[in-house]
C-alpha distance (Angstrom), angle and dihedral (degrees) to the residues before:
residue distance angle dihedral
X1 . . .
X2 3.75 . .
X3 3.76 133.8 .
X4 3.78 115.2 -118.3
X5 3.75 110.6 -162.5
X6 3.79 120.3 -148.1
X7 3.80 91.1 12.5
X8 3.79 93.7 111.2
X9 3.81 90.4 86.8
X10 3.80 96.3 108.7
X11 3.79 94.0 42.5
X12 3.79 91.6 48.5
X13 3.81 89.8 49.0
X14 3.81 89.4 53.6
X15 3.81 92.5 47.4
X16 3.80 92.3 47.0
X17 3.80 88.7 66.2
X18 3.81 85.6 67.8
X19 3.82 98.8 44.0
X20 3.82 139.5 -25.4
X21 3.81 111.3 -80.5
X22 3.81 118.7 -134.7
X23 3.78 122.1 -133.2
X24 3.83 93.7 -113.6
X25 3.80 89.7 52.8
X26 3.80 91.0 49.5
X27 3.80 91.2 49.6
X28 3.82 93.0 49.3
X29 3.79 91.6 49.3
X30 3.79 92.7 48.2
X31 3.80 90.1 51.6
X32 3.80 96.0 48.1
X33 3.79 104.7 33.0
X34 3.81 113.7 106.8
X35 3.79 125.4 -159.7
X36 3.79 123.3 -153.2
X37 3.79 136.9 168.5
X38 3.80 119.8 -133.9
X39 3.81 127.5 -169.9
X40 3.78 126.3 -127.8
X41 3.82 113.3 -78.2
X42 3.81 93.2 23.1
X43 3.81 111.0 144.6
X44 3.80 111.6 -137.1
X45 3.79 95.0 -178.0
X46 3.81 136.5 15.3
X47 3.81 131.7 -166.4
X48 3.80 110.0 -84.0
X49 3.81 93.0 30.8
X50 3.79 120.5 103.5
X51 3.80 117.6 -122.7
X52 3.80 106.0 -120.9
X53 3.82 99.2 168.7
X54 3.76 140.0 55.9
X55 3.80 112.9 -147.4
X56 3.80 130.5 -146.1
X57 3.80 109.9 -158.9
X58 3.78 106.5 -135.0
X59 3.80 91.0 169.8
X60 3.77 130.9 -3.4
X61 3.79 144.5 38.9
X62 3.83 130.4 -87.0
X63 3.76 139.8 179.6
X64 3.80 139.0 -160.9
X65 3.78 120.1 -143.3
X66 3.79 143.7 161.4
X67 3.79 135.0 -157.4
X68 3.80 118.8 -113.0
X69 3.80 124.5 -142.3
X70 3.78 91.1 -82.8
X71 3.80 91.4 51.6
X72 3.80 94.6 -107.2
X73 3.78 119.5 145.1
X74 3.81 115.7 -113.9
X75 3.81 112.4 -167.9
X76 3.80 112.8 -149.2
X77 3.81 105.0 173.6
X78 3.77 140.5 24.4
X79 3.81 116.2 -165.6
X80 3.80 127.3 -176.0
X81 3.78 142.8 175.2
X82 3.82 115.0 -18.7
X83 3.83 93.2 7.6
X84 3.79 124.5 124.3
X85 3.81 113.8 -124.0
X86 3.80 124.8 -159.7
X87 3.76 140.6 142.1
X88 3.79 92.3 -111.2
X89 3.81 100.4 -155.5
X90 3.80 96.5 39.9
X91 3.80 96.3 43.2
X92 3.79 98.5 47.7
X93 3.82 95.4 40.3
X94 3.82 95.7 34.9
X95 3.78 88.8 -135.1
X96 3.82 128.8 128.4
X97 3.80 115.3 -69.0
X98 3.79 126.4 -117.7
X99 3.77 94.3 -156.5
X100 3.77 145.3 55.8
X101 3.80 126.5 -119.4
X102 3.81 111.0 -152.8
X103 3.80 132.7 -174.1
X104 3.81 107.9 -129.1
X105 3.81 97.3 -177.2
X106 3.79 131.5 24.1
X107 3.78 99.8 -78.3
X108 3.79 143.0 -166.7
X109 3.78 109.3 -147.5
X110 3.79 130.6 -175.5
X111 3.77 117.7 -157.8
X112 3.77 148.3 177.3
X113 3.79 129.1 -167.9
X114 3.78 130.1 -106.5
X115 3.81 90.8 -110.3
X116 3.80 91.8 51.1
X117 3.80 90.0 51.6
X118 3.80 90.1 51.1
X119 3.81 89.2 53.5
X120 3.82 89.1 54.4
X121 3.80 88.9 53.6
X122 3.81 90.7 50.6
X123 3.80 98.9 42.5
X124 3.81 105.7 34.7
X125 3.77 131.5 48.8
X126 3.80 90.8 -148.0
X127 3.80 89.4 53.8
X128 3.79 90.3 68.1
X129 3.80 92.4 46.3
X130 3.79 91.0 51.3
X131 3.80 91.7 47.5
X132 3.79 91.8 51.1
X133 3.79 91.5 48.0
X134 3.82 90.4 51.4
X135 3.79 92.3 50.8
X136 3.80 91.7 47.6
X137 3.78 91.4 50.2
X138 3.79 94.4 50.3
X139 3.79 91.1 45.6
X140 3.81 90.6 53.3
X141 3.79 90.8 46.1
X142 3.80 89.6 52.4
X143 3.80 91.2 50.9
X144 3.79 91.4 47.0
X145 3.80 90.2 49.6
X146 3.79 91.1 52.8
X147 3.80 92.0 50.1
X148 3.81 89.9 43.5
X149 3.81 92.3 59.1
X150 3.80 100.3 35.4
X151 3.78 105.0 37.6
X152 3.81 107.6 28.9
X153 3.79 128.3 75.5
X154 3.81 119.6 -121.2
X155 3.81 89.0 -104.2
X156 3.83 91.8 52.4
X157 3.80 91.0 47.8
X158 3.78 90.9 51.4
X159 3.81 92.7 49.0
X160 3.81 91.3 49.0
X161 3.80 92.2 49.3
X162 3.81 91.1 51.7
X163 3.81 90.5 50.7
X164 3.80 91.6 51.2
X165 3.81 95.8 41.0
X166 3.84 108.1 18.9
X167 3.81 92.7 177.4
X168 3.81 96.4 43.4
X169 3.82 92.5 124.3
X170 3.81 89.6 60.8
X171 3.80 92.3 49.2
X172 3.78 103.4 50.2
X173 3.79 145.6 2.9
X174 3.80 131.1 -76.4
X175 3.79 89.5 -117.8
X176 3.82 91.9 57.7
X177 3.82 92.0 44.8
X178 3.81 90.0 51.6
X179 3.82 90.1 49.6
X180 3.82 89.6 54.3
X181 3.79 93.0 48.7
X182 3.80 92.3 47.8
X183 3.80 93.1 -123.8
X184 3.78 138.3 110.6
X185 3.79 125.5 -95.8
X186 3.81 91.5 -108.7
X187 3.81 92.1 54.7
X188 3.80 90.7 49.7
X189 3.82 90.8 50.8
X190 3.81 89.6 52.6
X191 3.81 92.2 48.8
X192 3.80 90.7 48.4
X193 3.82 91.9 53.0
X194 3.80 91.1 47.3
X195 3.80 90.6 50.3
X196 3.80 92.3 50.0
X197 3.81 91.4 49.9
X198 3.80 91.9 47.7
X199 3.80 92.5 48.7
X200 3.80 91.1 48.1
X201 3.81 92.4 51.5
X202 3.79 91.8 46.8
X203 3.81 92.8 48.0
X204 3.78 92.9 49.9
X205 3.80 97.0 39.7
X206 3.79 92.5 -116.3
X207 3.77 120.2 156.7
X208 3.82 92.4 23.2
X209 3.75 122.4 125.6
X210 3.79 116.0 -107.7
X211 3.76 122.2 -151.6
């Protein structure tokens, strides 16, 4: 791993949407931020390991998933460019993780450690604001995920996923998409065909009333 000075520009831009970032904070981040490239299918975290890093996705696409009692993969998160990726429970408690974090596309990730983040909380006012904003975001995402699975139909879940990640089919496999939606491969195939038919009709003005 190598240090890349003055490459925190994009991360700082993302953080500045939360609160203004002081010069000392910027300097500390530039000094400590590490940048690494990871290939597709690389596992960043496994169950039983403790998450020591928080990742900023400069380029690429990642997911978090766990295995159910039958050994089936259940995808819980997709994260793409300019997102922050962590195993929430493991990172903030510094206890062993229950999930995997997998690189789905060749990715460039920037990261700091848990201890470095704690020093930002202690030394910079904006560090605490950023930490609170991160926790609030992941809490809301967890609530949205629960509603997503319990209250929406498979078709509604699929439509919402395509709105959030329009190019998801180019970034990962149908099996992984189905595991995120909580449906079988056959159901996903049916939804995909229905979506293609609907888009075709809309594009060509079919099924619309003519006056």
